[in-house]
Jmol script that loads the backbone (N, CA, C; Angstrom):
load data "model"
ATOM      1  N   MET A   1      76.054  93.462 107.091  1.00  0.00           N
ATOM      2  CA  MET A   1      76.655  94.425 106.192  1.00  0.00           C
ATOM      3  C   MET A   1      75.647  94.824 105.125  1.00  0.00           C
ATOM      4  N   THR A   2      75.523  96.116 104.894  1.00  0.00           N
ATOM      5  CA  THR A   2      74.553  96.584 103.915  1.00  0.00           C
ATOM      6  C   THR A   2      75.057  96.314 102.502  1.00  0.00           C
ATOM      7  N   PRO A   3      74.136  96.047 101.573  1.00  0.00           N
ATOM      8  CA  PRO A   3      74.553  95.777 100.197  1.00  0.00           C
ATOM      9  C   PRO A   3      75.247  97.003  99.592  1.00  0.00           C
ATOM     10  N   TRP A   4      76.196  96.739  98.688  1.00  0.00           N
ATOM     11  CA  TRP A   4      76.889  97.829  98.014  1.00  0.00           C
ATOM     12  C   TRP A   4      75.998  98.428  96.947  1.00  0.00           C
ATOM     13  N   THR A   5      75.967  99.735  96.901  1.00  0.00           N
ATOM     14  CA  THR A   5      75.315 100.437  95.800  1.00  0.00           C
ATOM     15  C   THR A   5      76.397 101.159  95.018  1.00  0.00           C
ATOM     16  N   ARG A   6      76.042 101.653  93.856  1.00  0.00           N
ATOM     17  CA  ARG A   6      77.020 102.385  93.054  1.00  0.00           C
ATOM     18  C   ARG A   6      77.575 103.560  93.846  1.00  0.00           C
ATOM     19  N   GLU A   7      76.687 104.285  94.529  1.00  0.00           N
ATOM     20  CA  GLU A   7      77.109 105.476  95.258  1.00  0.00           C
ATOM     21  C   GLU A   7      77.982 105.127  96.466  1.00  0.00           C
ATOM     22  N   SER A   8      77.596 104.099  97.211  1.00  0.00           N
ATOM     23  CA  SER A   8      78.373 103.762  98.399  1.00  0.00           C
ATOM     24  C   SER A   8      79.745 103.204  98.010  1.00  0.00           C
ATOM     25  N   ALA A   9      79.814 102.455  96.915  1.00  0.00           N
ATOM     26  CA  ALA A   9      81.101 101.927  96.477  1.00  0.00           C
ATOM     27  C   ALA A   9      82.016 103.046  96.005  1.00  0.00           C
ATOM     28  N   LEU A  10      81.456 104.009  95.269  1.00  0.00           N
ATOM     29  CA  LEU A  10      82.271 105.139  94.819  1.00  0.00           C
ATOM     30  C   LEU A  10      82.784 105.943  96.011  1.00  0.00           C
ATOM     31  N   ARG A  11      81.946 106.149  97.009  1.00  0.00           N
ATOM     32  CA  ARG A  11      82.384 106.882  98.213  1.00  0.00           C
ATOM     33  C   ARG A  11      83.498 106.122  98.921  1.00  0.00           C
ATOM     34  N   TRP A  12      83.357 104.792  98.996  1.00  0.00           N
ATOM     35  CA  TRP A  12      84.381 103.987  99.664  1.00  0.00           C
ATOM     36  C   TRP A  12      85.704 104.096  98.927  1.00  0.00           C
ATOM     37  N   ILE A  13      85.676 103.974  97.600  1.00  0.00           N
ATOM     38  CA  ILE A  13      86.908 104.039  96.824  1.00  0.00           C
ATOM     39  C   ILE A  13      87.542 105.422  96.934  1.00  0.00           C
ATOM     40  N   GLU A  14      86.731 106.465  96.833  1.00  0.00           N
ATOM     41  CA  GLU A  14      87.262 107.812  96.953  1.00  0.00           C
ATOM     42  C   GLU A  14      87.906 108.029  98.314  1.00  0.00           C
ATOM     43  N   GLY A  15      87.335 107.434  99.338  1.00  0.00           N
ATOM     44  CA  GLY A  15      87.879 107.579 100.682  1.00  0.00           C
ATOM     45  C   GLY A  15      89.214 106.878 100.863  1.00  0.00           C
ATOM     46  N   HIS A  16      89.540 105.943  99.967  1.00  0.00           N
ATOM     47  CA  HIS A  16      90.797 105.216 100.080  1.00  0.00           C
ATOM     48  C   HIS A  16      91.866 105.724  99.125  1.00  0.00           C
ATOM     49  N   ALA A  17      91.603 106.796  98.434  1.00  0.00           N
ATOM     50  CA  ALA A  17      92.593 107.326  97.498  1.00  0.00           C
ATOM     51  C   ALA A  17      93.848 107.757  98.247  1.00  0.00           C
ATOM     52  N   ASN A  18      94.979 107.557  97.610  1.00  0.00           N
ATOM     53  CA  ASN A  18      96.287 108.003  98.117  1.00  0.00           C
ATOM     54  C   ASN A  18      96.717 107.327  99.410  1.00  0.00           C
ATOM     55  N   ARG A  19      96.223 106.138  99.675  1.00  0.00           N
ATOM     56  CA  ARG A  19      96.700 105.371 100.822  1.00  0.00           C
ATOM     57  C   ARG A  19      97.669 104.306 100.338  1.00  0.00           C
ATOM     58  N   GLU A  20      98.545 103.911 101.222  1.00  0.00           N
ATOM     59  CA  GLU A  20      99.457 102.820 100.880  1.00  0.00           C
ATOM     60  C   GLU A  20      98.646 101.545 100.680  1.00  0.00           C
ATOM     61  N   ILE A  21      99.012 100.774  99.685  1.00  0.00           N
ATOM     62  CA  ILE A  21      98.354  99.481  99.509  1.00  0.00           C
ATOM     63  C   ILE A  21      99.392  98.381  99.527  1.00  0.00           C
ATOM     64  N   VAL A  22      98.970  97.244 100.005  1.00  0.00           N
ATOM     65  CA  VAL A  22      99.799  96.045  99.975  1.00  0.00           C
ATOM     66  C   VAL A  22      98.924  94.918  99.451  1.00  0.00           C
ATOM     67  N   LEU A  23      99.396  94.235  98.438  1.00  0.00           N
ATOM     68  CA  LEU A  23      98.659  93.112  97.865  1.00  0.00           C
ATOM     69  C   LEU A  23      99.495  91.860  98.042  1.00  0.00           C
ATOM     70  N   ARG A  24      98.917  90.858  98.655  1.00  0.00           N
ATOM     71  CA  ARG A  24      99.618  89.589  98.818  1.00  0.00           C
ATOM     72  C   ARG A  24      98.794  88.476  98.188  1.00  0.00           C
ATOM     73  N   GLN A  25      99.448  87.592  97.499  1.00  0.00           N
ATOM     74  CA  GLN A  25      98.797  86.394  96.977  1.00  0.00           C
ATOM     75  C   GLN A  25      99.641  85.230  97.436  1.00  0.00           C
ATOM     76  N   ARG A  26      99.162  84.518  98.418  1.00  0.00           N
ATOM     77  CA  ARG A  26      99.979  83.536  99.124  1.00  0.00           C
ATOM     78  C   ARG A  26     100.539  82.465  98.191  1.00  0.00           C
ATOM     79  N   SER A  27      99.749  82.018  97.244  1.00  0.00           N
ATOM     80  CA  SER A  27     100.177  80.886  96.434  1.00  0.00           C
ATOM     81  C   SER A  27     101.397  81.209  95.582  1.00  0.00           C
ATOM     82  N   SER A  28     101.608  82.469  95.248  1.00  0.00           N
ATOM     83  CA  SER A  28     102.756  82.822  94.423  1.00  0.00           C
ATOM     84  C   SER A  28     103.728  83.739  95.159  1.00  0.00           C
ATOM     85  N   ALA A  29     103.540  83.892  96.459  1.00  0.00           N
ATOM     86  CA  ALA A  29     104.390  84.764  97.271  1.00  0.00           C
ATOM     87  C   ALA A  29     104.461  86.161  96.679  1.00  0.00           C
ATOM     88  N   LEU A  30     103.345  86.611  96.155  1.00  0.00           N
ATOM     89  CA  LEU A  30     103.285  87.923  95.516  1.00  0.00           C
ATOM     90  C   LEU A  30     103.089  89.002  96.564  1.00  0.00           C
ATOM     91  N   ARG A  31     103.929  90.025  96.534  1.00  0.00           N
ATOM     92  CA  ARG A  31     103.771  91.166  97.425  1.00  0.00           C
ATOM     93  C   ARG A  31     104.037  92.417  96.600  1.00  0.00           C
ATOM     94  N   VAL A  32     103.037  93.242  96.480  1.00  0.00           N
ATOM     95  CA  VAL A  32     103.156  94.449  95.690  1.00  0.00           C
ATOM     96  C   VAL A  32     102.858  95.630  96.586  1.00  0.00           C
ATOM     97  N   GLN A  33     103.721  96.620  96.565  1.00  0.00           N
ATOM     98  CA  GLN A  33     103.461  97.843  97.304  1.00  0.00           C
ATOM     99  C   GLN A  33     103.369  98.989  96.309  1.00  0.00           C
ATOM    100  N   GLY A  34     102.445  99.871  96.550  1.00  0.00           N
ATOM    101  CA  GLY A  34     102.307 101.022  95.672  1.00  0.00           C
ATOM    102  C   GLY A  34     101.453 102.071  96.333  1.00  0.00           C
ATOM    103  N   ILE A  35     101.102 103.079  95.576  1.00  0.00           N
ATOM    104  CA  ILE A  35     100.270 104.154  96.070  1.00  0.00           C
ATOM    105  C   ILE A  35      99.019 104.224  95.208  1.00  0.00           C
ATOM    106  N   CYS A  36      97.888 104.210  95.855  1.00  0.00           N
ATOM    107  CA  CYS A  36      96.625 104.377  95.146  1.00  0.00           C
ATOM    108  C   CYS A  36      96.525 105.836  94.703  1.00  0.00           C
ATOM    109  N   LYS A  37      96.365 106.077  93.418  1.00  0.00           N
ATOM    110  CA  LYS A  37      96.411 107.432  92.881  1.00  0.00           C
ATOM    111  C   LYS A  37      95.029 108.059  92.693  1.00  0.00           C
ATOM    112  N   GLY A  38      93.974 107.330  92.928  1.00  0.00           N
ATOM    113  CA  GLY A  38      92.666 107.952  92.781  1.00  0.00           C
ATOM    114  C   GLY A  38      91.648 107.007  92.195  1.00  0.00           C
ATOM    115  N   VAL A  39      90.576 107.571  91.652  1.00  0.00           N
ATOM    116  CA  VAL A  39      89.439 106.780  91.204  1.00  0.00           C
ATOM    117  C   VAL A  39      89.164 107.074  89.739  1.00  0.00           C
ATOM    118  N   GLU A  40      88.886 106.032  88.996  1.00  0.00           N
ATOM    119  CA  GLU A  40      88.454 106.191  87.617  1.00  0.00           C
ATOM    120  C   GLU A  40      87.167 105.392  87.462  1.00  0.00           C
ATOM    121  N   HIS A  41      86.105 106.040  87.046  1.00  0.00           N
ATOM    122  CA  HIS A  41      84.806 105.387  86.903  1.00  0.00           C
ATOM    123  C   HIS A  41      84.685 104.826  85.492  1.00  0.00           C
ATOM    124  N   LEU A  42      84.509 103.519  85.380  1.00  0.00           N
ATOM    125  CA  LEU A  42      84.409 102.874  84.085  1.00  0.00           C
ATOM    126  C   LEU A  42      82.976 102.431  83.828  1.00  0.00           C
ATOM    127  N   ASP A  43      82.356 102.969  82.791  1.00  0.00           N
ATOM    128  CA  ASP A  43      80.996 102.565  82.458  1.00  0.00           C
ATOM    129  C   ASP A  43      80.978 101.245  81.687  1.00  0.00           C
ATOM    130  N   ALA A  44      81.933 101.062  80.797  1.00  0.00           N
ATOM    131  CA  ALA A  44      82.003  99.835  80.003  1.00  0.00           C
ATOM    132  C   ALA A  44      83.468  99.497  79.814  1.00  0.00           C
ATOM    133  N   CYS A  45      83.927  98.446  80.463  1.00  0.00           N
ATOM    134  CA  CYS A  45      85.359  98.174  80.404  1.00  0.00           C
ATOM    135  C   CYS A  45      85.697  96.714  80.210  1.00  0.00           C
ATOM    136  N   SER A  46      84.723  95.817  80.185  1.00  0.00           N
ATOM    137  CA  SER A  46      85.050  94.392  80.188  1.00  0.00           C
ATOM    138  C   SER A  46      85.887  93.989  78.980  1.00  0.00           C
ATOM    139  N   ALA A  47      85.728  94.664  77.875  1.00  0.00           N
ATOM    140  CA  ALA A  47      86.472  94.289  76.677  1.00  0.00           C
ATOM    141  C   ALA A  47      87.942  94.668  76.765  1.00  0.00           C
ATOM    142  N   HIS A  48      88.302  95.511  77.720  1.00  0.00           N
ATOM    143  CA  HIS A  48      89.670  96.011  77.803  1.00  0.00           C
ATOM    144  C   HIS A  48      90.545  95.195  78.743  1.00  0.00           C
ATOM    145  N   TYR A  49      89.981  94.184  79.405  1.00  0.00           N
ATOM    146  CA  TYR A  49      90.733  93.455  80.411  1.00  0.00           C
ATOM    147  C   TYR A  49      90.966  92.020  79.983  1.00  0.00           C
ATOM    148  N   GLN A  50      92.195  91.570  80.099  1.00  0.00           N
ATOM    149  CA  GLN A  50      92.542  90.191  79.798  1.00  0.00           C
ATOM    150  C   GLN A  50      92.762  89.462  81.129  1.00  0.00           C
ATOM    151  N   GLU A  51      93.374  88.310  81.068  1.00  0.00           N
ATOM    152  CA  GLU A  51      93.635  87.571  82.299  1.00  0.00           C
ATOM    153  C   GLU A  51      94.573  88.359  83.196  1.00  0.00           C
ATOM    154  N   CYS A  52      94.411  88.159  84.481  1.00  0.00           N
ATOM    155  CA  CYS A  52      95.211  88.882  85.458  1.00  0.00           C
ATOM    156  C   CYS A  52      96.680  88.513  85.302  1.00  0.00           C
ATOM    157  N   GLU A  53      97.538  89.525  85.308  1.00  0.00           N
ATOM    158  CA  GLU A  53      98.973  89.297  85.216  1.00  0.00           C
ATOM    159  C   GLU A  53      99.594  89.502  86.588  1.00  0.00           C
ATOM    160  N   LEU A  54     100.521  88.627  86.950  1.00  0.00           N
ATOM    161  CA  LEU A  54     101.209  88.768  88.226  1.00  0.00           C
ATOM    162  C   LEU A  54     102.283  89.843  88.114  1.00  0.00           C
ATOM    163  N   ILE A  55     102.426  90.610  89.154  1.00  0.00           N
ATOM    164  CA  ILE A  55     103.433  91.659  89.203  1.00  0.00           C
ATOM    165  C   ILE A  55     104.573  91.154  90.078  1.00  0.00           C
ATOM    166  N   PRO A  56     105.805  91.178  89.583  1.00  0.00           N
ATOM    167  CA  PRO A  56     106.919  90.651  90.381  1.00  0.00           C
ATOM    168  C   PRO A  56     107.068  91.384  91.702  1.00  0.00           C
ATOM    169  N   ALA A  57     107.473  90.667  92.729  1.00  0.00           N
ATOM    170  CA  ALA A  57     107.686  91.276  94.037  1.00  0.00           C
ATOM    171  C   ALA A  57     108.805  92.308  93.948  1.00  0.00           C
ATOM    172  N   GLY A  58     108.653  93.377  94.718  1.00  0.00           N
ATOM    173  CA  GLY A  58     109.681  94.388  94.789  1.00  0.00           C
ATOM    174  C   GLY A  58     109.628  95.434  93.702  1.00  0.00           C
ATOM    175  N   VAL A  59     108.655  95.360  92.818  1.00  0.00           N
ATOM    176  CA  VAL A  59     108.541  96.338  91.739  1.00  0.00           C
ATOM    177  C   VAL A  59     107.739  97.538  92.239  1.00  0.00           C
ATOM    178  N   ASP A  60     108.252  98.732  92.029  1.00  0.00           N
ATOM    179  CA  ASP A  60     107.523  99.936  92.391  1.00  0.00           C
ATOM    180  C   ASP A  60     106.393 100.146  91.395  1.00  0.00           C
ATOM    181  N   VAL A  61     105.190 100.319  91.911  1.00  0.00           N
ATOM    182  CA  VAL A  61     104.041 100.516  91.032  1.00  0.00           C
ATOM    183  C   VAL A  61     103.182 101.655  91.566  1.00  0.00           C
ATOM    184  N   GLU A  62     102.447 102.270  90.675  1.00  0.00           N
ATOM    185  CA  GLU A  62     101.400 103.206  91.045  1.00  0.00           C
ATOM    186  C   GLU A  62     100.082 102.533  90.687  1.00  0.00           C
ATOM    187  N   VAL A  63      99.175 102.478  91.637  1.00  0.00           N
ATOM    188  CA  VAL A  63      97.957 101.708  91.453  1.00  0.00           C
ATOM    189  C   VAL A  63      96.745 102.635  91.447  1.00  0.00           C
ATOM    190  N   THR A  64      95.890 102.436  90.481  1.00  0.00           N
ATOM    191  CA  THR A  64      94.615 103.147  90.433  1.00  0.00           C
ATOM    192  C   THR A  64      93.497 102.127  90.584  1.00  0.00           C
ATOM    193  N   LEU A  65      92.569 102.398  91.482  1.00  0.00           N
ATOM    194  CA  LEU A  65      91.395 101.547  91.623  1.00  0.00           C
ATOM    195  C   LEU A  65      90.317 102.057  90.674  1.00  0.00           C
ATOM    196  N   CYS A  66      89.807 101.166  89.853  1.00  0.00           N
ATOM    197  CA  CYS A  66      88.789 101.535  88.873  1.00  0.00           C
ATOM    198  C   CYS A  66      87.493 100.813  89.210  1.00  0.00           C
ATOM    199  N   PHE A  67      86.447 101.564  89.427  1.00  0.00           N
ATOM    200  CA  PHE A  67      85.169 101.013  89.844  1.00  0.00           C
ATOM    201  C   PHE A  67      84.279 100.773  88.631  1.00  0.00           C
ATOM    202  N   HIS A  68      83.746  99.562  88.531  1.00  0.00           N
ATOM    203  CA  HIS A  68      82.824  99.206  87.458  1.00  0.00           C
ATOM    204  C   HIS A  68      81.406  99.330  88.004  1.00  0.00           C
ATOM    205  N   ALA A  69      80.661 100.293  87.506  1.00  0.00           N
ATOM    206  CA  ALA A  69      79.369 100.635  88.088  1.00  0.00           C
ATOM    207  C   ALA A  69      78.353  99.502  87.984  1.00  0.00           C
ATOM    208  N   GLU A  70      78.376  98.754  86.890  1.00  0.00           N
ATOM    209  CA  GLU A  70      77.342  97.746  86.686  1.00  0.00           C
ATOM    210  C   GLU A  70      77.516  96.545  87.597  1.00  0.00           C
ATOM    211  N   THR A  71      78.747  96.135  87.836  1.00  0.00           N
ATOM    212  CA  THR A  71      78.989  94.927  88.618  1.00  0.00           C
ATOM    213  C   THR A  71      79.442  95.217  90.042  1.00  0.00           C
ATOM    214  N   LEU A  72      79.630  96.498  90.371  1.00  0.00           N
ATOM    215  CA  LEU A  72      80.137  96.889  91.689  1.00  0.00           C
ATOM    216  C   LEU A  72      81.445  96.168  91.984  1.00  0.00           C
ATOM    217  N   ALA A  73      82.289  96.094  90.974  1.00  0.00           N
ATOM    218  CA  ALA A  73      83.597  95.464  91.126  1.00  0.00           C
ATOM    219  C   ALA A  73      84.680  96.507  90.924  1.00  0.00           C
ATOM    220  N   VAL A  74      85.878  96.163  91.358  1.00  0.00           N
ATOM    221  CA  VAL A  74      87.014  97.065  91.273  1.00  0.00           C
ATOM    222  C   VAL A  74      88.087  96.428  90.407  1.00  0.00           C
ATOM    223  N   HIS A  75      88.621  97.204  89.481  1.00  0.00           N
ATOM    224  CA  HIS A  75      89.807  96.802  88.737  1.00  0.00           C
ATOM    225  C   HIS A  75      90.995  97.540  89.335  1.00  0.00           C
ATOM    226  N   MET A  76      92.127  96.891  89.367  1.00  0.00           N
ATOM    227  CA  MET A  76      93.346  97.573  89.778  1.00  0.00           C
ATOM    228  C   MET A  76      94.239  97.737  88.560  1.00  0.00           C
ATOM    229  N   ILE A  77      94.639  98.967  88.284  1.00  0.00           N
ATOM    230  CA  ILE A  77      95.553  99.249  87.191  1.00  0.00           C
ATOM    231  C   ILE A  77      96.884  99.652  87.799  1.00  0.00           C
ATOM    232  N   ALA A  78      97.930  98.918  87.492  1.00  0.00           N
ATOM    233  CA  ALA A  78      99.257  99.195  88.043  1.00  0.00           C
ATOM    234  C   ALA A  78     100.146  99.738  86.938  1.00  0.00           C
ATOM    235  N   TYR A  79     100.721 100.905  87.184  1.00  0.00           N
ATOM    236  CA  TYR A  79     101.664 101.505  86.245  1.00  0.00           C
ATOM    237  C   TYR A  79     103.073 101.312  86.776  1.00  0.00           C
ATOM    238  N   HIS A  80     103.967 100.818  85.930  1.00  0.00           N
ATOM    239  CA  HIS A  80     105.344 100.528  86.324  1.00  0.00           C
ATOM    240  C   HIS A  80     106.240 101.649  85.799  1.00  0.00           C
ATOM    241  N   PRO A  81     106.647 102.587  86.659  1.00  0.00           N
ATOM    242  CA  PRO A  81     107.439 103.727  86.179  1.00  0.00           C
ATOM    243  C   PRO A  81     108.745 103.336  85.507  1.00  0.00           C
ATOM    244  N   GLN A  82     109.385 102.257  85.969  1.00  0.00           N
ATOM    245  CA  GLN A  82     110.685 101.890  85.406  1.00  0.00           C
ATOM    246  C   GLN A  82     110.573 101.385  83.977  1.00  0.00           C
ATOM    247  N   SER A  83     109.537 100.603  83.700  1.00  0.00           N
ATOM    248  CA  SER A  83     109.401 100.021  82.367  1.00  0.00           C
ATOM    249  C   SER A  83     108.364 100.740  81.514  1.00  0.00           C
ATOM    250  N   GLY A  84     107.489 101.523  82.147  1.00  0.00           N
ATOM    251  CA  GLY A  84     106.424 102.183  81.413  1.00  0.00           C
ATOM    252  C   GLY A  84     105.251 101.270  81.113  1.00  0.00           C
ATOM    253  N   GLU A  85     105.290 100.020  81.616  1.00  0.00           N
ATOM    254  CA  GLU A  85     104.216  99.083  81.347  1.00  0.00           C
ATOM    255  C   GLU A  85     103.026  99.325  82.269  1.00  0.00           C
ATOM    256  N   VAL A  86     101.871  98.934  81.801  1.00  0.00           N
ATOM    257  CA  VAL A  86     100.649  99.029  82.585  1.00  0.00           C
ATOM    258  C   VAL A  86     100.054  97.636  82.717  1.00  0.00           C
ATOM    259  N   THR A  87      99.756  97.228  83.936  1.00  0.00           N
ATOM    260  CA  THR A  87      99.161  95.922  84.190  1.00  0.00           C
ATOM    261  C   THR A  87      97.703  96.130  84.599  1.00  0.00           C
ATOM    262  N   LEU A  88      96.802  95.451  83.937  1.00  0.00           N
ATOM    263  CA  LEU A  88      95.380  95.546  84.244  1.00  0.00           C
ATOM    264  C   LEU A  88      94.949  94.263  84.932  1.00  0.00           C
ATOM    265  N   SER A  89      94.242  94.391  86.043  1.00  0.00           N
ATOM    266  CA  SER A  89      93.768  93.201  86.752  1.00  0.00           C
ATOM    267  C   SER A  89      92.326  92.905  86.388  1.00  0.00           C
ATOM    268  N   MET A  90      91.957  91.659  86.563  1.00  0.00           N
ATOM    269  CA  MET A  90      90.555  91.289  86.437  1.00  0.00           C
ATOM    270  C   MET A  90      89.789  91.910  87.599  1.00  0.00           C
ATOM    271  N   PRO A  91      88.477  92.032  87.472  1.00  0.00           N
ATOM    272  CA  PRO A  91      87.727  92.663  88.552  1.00  0.00           C
ATOM    273  C   PRO A  91      87.761  91.857  89.848  1.00  0.00           C
ATOM    274  N   ILE A  92      87.810  92.564  90.962  1.00  0.00           N
ATOM    275  CA  ILE A  92      87.661  91.951  92.275  1.00  0.00           C
ATOM    276  C   ILE A  92      86.506  92.650  92.964  1.00  0.00           C
ATOM    277  N   SER A  93      85.894  91.970  93.905  1.00  0.00           N
ATOM    278  CA  SER A  93      84.752  92.560  94.578  1.00  0.00           C
ATOM    279  C   SER A  93      85.209  93.683  95.503  1.00  0.00           C
ATOM    280  N   VAL A  94      84.345  94.650  95.716  1.00  0.00           N
ATOM    281  CA  VAL A  94      84.686  95.775  96.589  1.00  0.00           C
ATOM    282  C   VAL A  94      85.020  95.306  98.006  1.00  0.00           C
ATOM    283  N   PRO A  95      84.255  94.376  98.610  1.00  0.00           N
ATOM    284  CA  PRO A  95      84.637  93.932  99.957  1.00  0.00           C
ATOM    285  C   PRO A  95      86.023  93.305 100.001  1.00  0.00           C
ATOM    286  N   PHE A  96      86.410  92.547  98.961  1.00  0.00           N
ATOM    287  CA  PHE A  96      87.749  91.981  98.960  1.00  0.00           C
ATOM    288  C   PHE A  96      88.793  93.068  98.743  1.00  0.00           C
ATOM    289  N   ALA A  97      88.481  94.065  97.937  1.00  0.00           N
ATOM    290  CA  ALA A  97      89.411  95.171  97.727  1.00  0.00           C
ATOM    291  C   ALA A  97      89.705  95.873  99.044  1.00  0.00           C
ATOM    292  N   GLU A  98      88.715  95.922  99.925  1.00  0.00           N
ATOM    293  CA  GLU A  98      88.908  96.584 101.212  1.00  0.00           C
ATOM    294  C   GLU A  98      90.000  95.872 102.019  1.00  0.00           C
ATOM    295  N   LEU A  99      90.116  94.554 101.853  1.00  0.00           N
ATOM    296  CA  LEU A  99      91.143  93.797 102.563  1.00  0.00           C
ATOM    297  C   LEU A  99      92.537  94.217 102.105  1.00  0.00           C
ATOM    298  N   LEU A 100      92.650  94.677 100.859  1.00  0.00           N
ATOM    299  CA  LEU A 100      93.951  95.014 100.296  1.00  0.00           C
ATOM    300  C   LEU A 100      94.426  96.401 100.707  1.00  0.00           C
ATOM    301  N   LEU A 101      93.527  97.210 101.255  1.00  0.00           N
ATOM    302  CA  LEU A 101      93.864  98.590 101.580  1.00  0.00           C
ATOM    303  C   LEU A 101      93.938  98.760 103.087  1.00  0.00           C
ATOM    304  N   HIS A 102      94.920  99.511 103.532  1.00  0.00           N
ATOM    305  CA  HIS A 102      95.038  99.752 104.953  1.00  0.00           C
ATOM    306  C   HIS A 102      95.848 101.002 105.179  1.00  0.00           C
ATOM    307  N   GLU A 103      95.713 101.550 106.359  1.00  0.00           N
ATOM    308  CA  GLU A 103      96.538 102.690 106.727  1.00  0.00           C
ATOM    309  C   GLU A 103      97.956 102.203 106.995  1.00  0.00           C
ATOM    310  N   PRO A 104      98.978 102.970 106.608  1.00  0.00           N
ATOM    311  CA  PRO A 104     100.351 102.555 106.911  1.00  0.00           C
ATOM    312  C   PRO A 104     100.527 102.307 108.405  1.00  0.00           C
ATOM    313  N   GLY A 105     101.183 101.187 108.727  1.00  0.00           N
ATOM    314  CA  GLY A 105     101.441 100.867 110.123  1.00  0.00           C
ATOM    315  C   GLY A 105     100.418  99.936 110.742  1.00  0.00           C
ATOM    316  N   GLU A 106      99.290  99.707 110.072  1.00  0.00           N
ATOM    317  CA  GLU A 106      98.299  98.793 110.628  1.00  0.00           C
ATOM    318  C   GLU A 106      98.765  97.355 110.440  1.00  0.00           C
ATOM    319  N   SER A 107      98.335  96.499 111.342  1.00  0.00           N
ATOM    320  CA  SER A 107      98.796  95.112 111.275  1.00  0.00           C
ATOM    321  C   SER A 107      97.688  94.143 110.885  1.00  0.00           C
ATOM    322  N   ALA A 108      96.487  94.632 110.639  1.00  0.00           N
ATOM    323  CA  ALA A 108      95.377  93.724 110.340  1.00  0.00           C
ATOM    324  C   ALA A 108      95.660  92.894 109.092  1.00  0.00           C
ATOM    325  N   LEU A 109      96.245  93.505 108.073  1.00  0.00           N
ATOM    326  CA  LEU A 109      96.528  92.771 106.849  1.00  0.00           C
ATOM    327  C   LEU A 109      97.621  91.744 107.070  1.00  0.00           C
ATOM    328  N   ASP A 110      98.620  92.099 107.875  1.00  0.00           N
ATOM    329  CA  ASP A 110      99.687  91.139 108.172  1.00  0.00           C
ATOM    330  C   ASP A 110      99.131  89.910 108.869  1.00  0.00           C
ATOM    331  N   GLU A 111      98.216  90.129 109.812  1.00  0.00           N
ATOM    332  CA  GLU A 111      97.606  88.993 110.507  1.00  0.00           C
ATOM    333  C   GLU A 111      96.798  88.150 109.539  1.00  0.00           C
ATOM    334  N   GLN A 112      96.073  88.804 108.640  1.00  0.00           N
ATOM    335  CA  GLN A 112      95.268  88.070 107.668  1.00  0.00           C
ATOM    336  C   GLN A 112      96.167  87.255 106.732  1.00  0.00           C
ATOM    337  N   ALA A 113      97.297  87.809 106.349  1.00  0.00           N
ATOM    338  CA  ALA A 113      98.187  87.132 105.411  1.00  0.00           C
ATOM    339  C   ALA A 113      98.821  85.889 106.031  1.00  0.00           C
ATOM    340  N   GLN A 114      98.917  85.863 107.368  1.00  0.00           N
ATOM    341  CA  GLN A 114      99.534  84.726 108.028  1.00  0.00           C
ATOM    342  C   GLN A 114      98.573  83.540 108.141  1.00  0.00           C
ATOM    343  N   LYS A 115      97.285  83.786 108.007  1.00  0.00           N
ATOM    344  CA  LYS A 115      96.299  82.715 108.107  1.00  0.00           C
ATOM    345  C   LYS A 115      96.289  81.917 106.810  1.00  0.00           C
ATOM    346  N   GLU A 116      95.914  80.655 106.935  1.00  0.00           N
ATOM    347  CA  GLU A 116      95.774  79.843 105.740  1.00  0.00           C
ATOM    348  C   GLU A 116      94.582  80.362 104.941  1.00  0.00           C
ATOM    349  N   PRO A 117      94.736  80.569 103.630  1.00  0.00           N
ATOM    350  CA  PRO A 117      93.608  81.064 102.842  1.00  0.00           C
ATOM    351  C   PRO A 117      92.507  80.021 102.736  1.00  0.00           C
ATOM    352  N   THR A 118      91.274  80.481 102.687  1.00  0.00           N
ATOM    353  CA  THR A 118      90.135  79.583 102.545  1.00  0.00           C
ATOM    354  C   THR A 118      89.597  79.631 101.124  1.00  0.00           C
ATOM    355  N   PHE A 119      90.328  80.274 100.216  1.00  0.00           N
ATOM    356  CA  PHE A 119      89.883  80.398  98.835  1.00  0.00           C
ATOM    357  C   PHE A 119      91.106  80.399  97.926  1.00  0.00           C
ATOM    358  N   SER A 120      90.857  80.066  96.699  1.00  0.00           N
ATOM    359  CA  SER A 120      91.890  80.208  95.674  1.00  0.00           C
ATOM    360  C   SER A 120      91.830  81.639  95.154  1.00  0.00           C
ATOM    361  N   PRO A 121      92.977  82.264  94.863  1.00  0.00           N
ATOM    362  CA  PRO A 121      92.930  83.618  94.299  1.00  0.00           C
ATOM    363  C   PRO A 121      92.092  83.687  93.035  1.00  0.00           C
ATOM    364  N   TYR A 122      92.047  82.607  92.281  1.00  0.00           N
ATOM    365  CA  TYR A 122      91.304  82.626  91.031  1.00  0.00           C
ATOM    366  C   TYR A 122      89.791  82.584  91.256  1.00  0.00           C
ATOM    367  N   GLU A 123      89.355  82.139  92.441  1.00  0.00           N
ATOM    368  CA  GLU A 123      87.927  82.163  92.732  1.00  0.00           C
ATOM    369  C   GLU A 123      87.423  83.588  92.869  1.00  0.00           C
ATOM    370  N   LEU A 124      88.314  84.517  93.193  1.00  0.00           N
ATOM    371  CA  LEU A 124      87.916  85.910  93.348  1.00  0.00           C
ATOM    372  C   LEU A 124      87.774  86.610  92.011  1.00  0.00           C
ATOM    373  N   LEU A 125      88.336  86.031  90.976  1.00  0.00           N
ATOM    374  CA  LEU A 125      88.281  86.648  89.659  1.00  0.00           C
ATOM    375  C   LEU A 125      87.008  86.234  88.966  1.00  0.00           C
TER     376      LEU A 125
END
end "model"
wireframe off; spacefill off
backbone 0.3
color backbone group
């Protein structure tokens, strides 16, 4: 796999805009469904993010993937239309973000979710 560059990561994120996303975190039985609304390029954002907050299962969210150019990491911002709250996630690597995105109807993520994880979710943060 070729190393990620700023340009290739931005192209990848732009290519995944407006696709259904499913996020699962096995240890907390977390399942979030939402719609990726687009790309926001963040030049300096580390001061704006606190610890990752869990989003309750079954909550409708709108998710924006935010690319951090310096670290080639992705932040996920979830907007909760019912409450008006915004949840900011800690950065995750672009390759791991790819696991969270899929075309509707694909089963690759379901198969991955059934396997025993080889990492703690917090190791990705």
